[in-house]
C-alpha positions as CSV (number, residue, x, y, z in Angstrom):
1,X,-3.2,48.3,-41.2
2,X,-3.5,45.0,-43.0
3,X,-3.3,44.8,-46.8
4,X,-6.3,44.9,-49.1
5,X,-7.2,41.5,-50.0
6,X,-6.3,40.3,-53.5
7,X,-8.7,39.4,-56.2
8,X,-8.2,35.5,-56.6
9,X,-10.1,32.5,-58.0
10,X,-10.6,29.2,-56.1
11,X,-7.6,27.4,-58.6
12,X,-5.3,30.3,-58.0
13,X,-5.7,30.1,-54.2
14,X,-5.2,26.0,-54.2
15,X,-1.9,27.0,-55.8
16,X,-1.0,29.4,-53.4
17,X,-1.4,27.2,-50.6
18,X,0.8,24.2,-52.3
19,X,3.2,26.6,-52.7
20,X,3.2,27.2,-49.2
21,X,3.7,23.4,-48.4
22,X,-0.2,22.5,-48.2
23,X,-0.7,19.2,-50.3
24,X,-4.2,18.1,-51.7
25,X,-5.9,15.4,-49.6
26,X,-9.0,14.6,-51.8
27,X,-11.6,16.6,-53.7
28,X,-15.2,16.2,-53.2
29,X,-17.2,17.7,-56.2
30,X,-15.9,21.3,-56.7
31,X,-14.4,21.6,-53.2
32,X,-10.7,20.8,-52.7
33,X,-9.3,19.6,-49.2
34,X,-5.9,20.7,-48.2
35,X,-3.6,19.6,-45.3
36,X,-0.5,20.9,-44.0
37,X,2.5,18.8,-43.0
38,X,2.8,20.2,-39.9
39,X,-0.9,19.3,-38.7
40,X,-2.3,16.6,-41.3
41,X,-5.7,16.5,-39.5
42,X,-6.9,20.3,-39.9
43,X,-8.1,20.3,-43.6
44,X,-8.8,23.5,-45.3
45,X,-11.6,23.4,-47.5
46,X,-11.2,25.8,-50.6
47,X,-13.8,25.8,-53.6
48,X,-11.9,25.3,-56.8
49,X,-14.4,27.1,-59.0
50,X,-12.6,29.5,-62.0
51,X,-14.4,32.6,-60.9
52,X,-13.4,35.3,-58.6
53,X,-13.9,34.5,-55.0
54,X,-15.8,36.6,-52.6
55,X,-13.8,38.6,-50.2
56,X,-15.6,37.3,-47.4
57,X,-15.2,33.9,-48.4
58,X,-11.4,34.5,-48.9
59,X,-11.3,36.1,-45.5
60,X,-13.0,32.9,-44.0
61,X,-10.7,30.5,-45.7
62,X,-7.8,32.6,-44.7
63,X,-9.0,32.8,-41.0
64,X,-9.5,29.2,-40.7
65,X,-6.3,28.1,-41.9
66,X,-4.8,30.9,-39.4
67,X,-2.9,32.7,-42.6
68,X,-2.6,36.3,-43.1
69,X,-2.9,38.4,-46.0
70,X,0.5,39.4,-45.8
71,X,1.5,35.5,-45.9
72,X,-1.0,34.8,-48.8
73,X,0.5,37.5,-51.0
74,X,3.9,36.2,-50.6
75,X,2.5,32.8,-52.0
76,X,0.8,34.3,-54.9
């Protein structure tokens, strides 16, 4: 069974992805686009808000980035 989703803000999630090797490509308004060195054309869009992210938004970001909850927990 998969572990429960953590409660994170957008800023914390961006830092976690950076620890995993992702780098910021650009920022448009309050959304930050990150790319991984293995596949720089595949961008992950994360809202850089300081409030807690909805579970559905976090789940969608993880699905699009092909990241499991276990991986995310190690990055946090």
